Every structure is written in structure tokens, then in C-alpha cells.
N, C-alpha and C positions, 0 to 999 in steps of 0.2 A: 481477403483478396491476396492471391499469390503474387509474389514479386517476380518480375522478369529482369533480364539483363539490363535493360535501360534504366530500371529503378536504382541500379548501383552506379550509374554513370553520372558524374558531376562535371558540368562544363564550366571552365573558368572564364568569367567575364573580366579578363585582365586587360582592360582598355581604358583609355583616358576619357573617351566621349560617350555620352548616353546614346547618341545616334548609332555608333558602331555596336554598342552592347545590344541595343534594341534590334538591330539587324540580325544578330546571332540568335536572340531569343525567338524571333519570328521564324527563322529557319529551323531551329532545333526543338521548338515546342512539340511535345509528344514523342520525342526521340531520346530525351535525357530525363533522369529523375530529379535532378537538382541543378540549379545555377549557383555558381559561387561568385559573389561580388567581391572583387579584390579591393585592397586598401586604396590604390590610386583612383579607381572609379568612384568609390564611396566618398573620399575626401573631395574630389573634384565636382561631383554631381549631387551628393547627399542622398537623403532618404527617398527622393523622387525615383531613384533607380529601383528601389524595392517596390514602390507603387507601380512602376511600369511593368515589372515582371508579373506582379499579381494580376494586372489587367490583361496581360497577353498570354499567360500560361498557368497551368495547374501544377507545374513543377514546384518542388520545395526550394527554399532559399537558404543559402549558406553565406553568412557575412564573415569574411576573413579579415578581422580587425587585429588579431593577435594582441588582445588587451593585456596590459602589464602596468600596474600602478598599485597604490595602497588599496587594501581590501575594500574599504568603504567606497572609494571612487569606482572601483571595478563593479561593485554591487549596484551602485546607482547607474552606471553606464549600461549594465545588463538590463536594468529595469526599463531604460529608454529603448534599448534594442528590442526587448520583449514586446513593447508597445507597438513596434513596427510590424510585428507578426512574422519575423524570420524564424526559421526552424533551427539553425545551428549558428553558433558564433565561436570563434577561436579566442583562447586566452593562453598565455604562456604558463607553463608549469614551473612558476617561480617559487610558489609557496602553497602549502595545503590550505592555509587560511584564505588566501586570495581566491583559489579555485572554489572553495566552499561558498564564499560570498558571491562569486559569479553564478554558481548554480542557484543559490537562494534568489539572486536578482533576476534570474530567468523565469522564476515563478511557475515552473513546471510547463511553461509554454515554449521556451527556447532552450535547447540543449547546448551544453558547453563542450567544446572539443579542446582538450589540453594539448598545446603545442609542446612536444617533447624535446626536440632539438631541431633547429633550422637545418634544412637539407644541405645548405652550403657550409655548415660547420664541420670541420674535420678535427683530427687529433690536435693540431696546432692551436686551433681556436679554443678547444676544450682546455688545453693546457694553459693558454693565456688567460682563460677565465678563472684560473685558480682551482680547478677541480682536482680531486684525488687522482693519483697515478693510475688506479684501476680503470677510471673512465677515460683517461688520456690514451691508455693502451687499447681500450675497446669502447669507443663512444656508444656502441649499441647497448652496452650495459647501462649507461646513463639514460638512454631512451627507455629501457625497461623499468628502471627505478622511477622515472617520471611518469610513465604510464600507470604504474601502481599507485602513485600519488593521485593522479587524475581519477582513477577508478574509486579509490578510497574517499575521494572528495565528492563523489556523486556525479562526475562528468559523464556525458553520453558516450564519450570515446576519446581517442587520442590521434593526433596527427603525427605520422612517422614516415620514414622512407619505405619503399617497397621491400627493402632488405629486412626490416623488422616486423612487417605486417603479419606474416605467418606466425611468428613467435607470439605476438600480442593476441592474435586470434586463438592460439593454443592455450595461452596462460590465463585468459580472462573469460568472463561470462560471455556467452554468444551474443548478447545484446550490446556489449561494449564495442563501439565502432573503431575500426582501424582505418583511418583515412590517409591514403598515400597520394601525394601530389602526382599528377599525371606526367607523362612524357611529353615534352614540348618539341616542336620542330625547331631546328637550329635558327631559322629566320626570325622566330619569335623572341629570341634572346638578344637580338641586336639592339 
């Protein structure tokens, strides 16, 4: 089956309430390829949000948890997530071992997206984190190093800003996803 434009669209359910999320799932069913469940919604409402989307839509589900813990804990967490039937889950590119264990925990059912660098991290944040001068001067280089780590670890793709997406698509296998957070209206950031 050939993919269409909608298949590449991910709608972020960055809401606190299940009711608000459900409203958008009903409106956008058939118009987007995937719904992203944000951390706030998942913590507040739990796995029932995944079940709600499964009941109302055929769209894929992306659980944006940004896992980051010891490798064994991440693997066990991914096993739990895989049992929910979600398609993608995020994990920080903190170590190759952690990413490998996340992929293993996904059991081939749930793909892992490596979070390369949070989009609100700038040179000052990178410097404060103790990274090498080359990454402080050009945080995009850190994104590419971490994307390579994610690919080598078996991740389905990496999360990056729109600035790095083209480079990642050029440097990696065409099946390695480059997921860039969308542009948000100013009112949503308040």
C-alpha cells in the first residue's frame, strides 16, 4: 500500500485530559497517520488513552515517554509498553546499551525513537552538560553523533529538530525515521 501525505503526519495529543484528547482523535481520525501521546497525558490518564485511540482510530500510536534509566529498567519498561500495542516509543540517546535494551524490550513490536537532543537545548545547555567544545560550538554535531548511536543500536529512528532532519535522512538508511516535532501555535505554549 502506497503512503500518502497523511501517513507522515503525527498529531500531538499534548493535553491533560482524556476528554480533550478523545475529541481530537474523533476529529482527526482518517486525516493523520499517527497520534502522539505526550508525557503529561500518559501520566495523568495512563494506558486507557492508548485503548481509547485503538477503539476510535486505525492510526498508529507514538508514546512520547523519553525513557532514560538503567538499561534493565528501560528494557522492562519497553516490554510493558510493547504489551500495550503502541507503534513507537521515545528513549533518550544516553547510552548505546540503554538503547539496545530498549529495542530488545520492544520485541520487534514497538519501535524505539532515540531522542538526540531536546529542542530547547542550546549551546549553553550543551556546555553546562559538560560536552566537548565541538558540540558546544555546533549542537547539530551532537545530534548526528547520537543519531548514529540510535541507528547502530537498532532504533527505528531518531527525534531531531527540522534543522537536522534532512541531514539524518541523507546519512542513514531510508527506513531510519527522522521525526521532527511540529510547529506549534503560540497560544499552545502558554
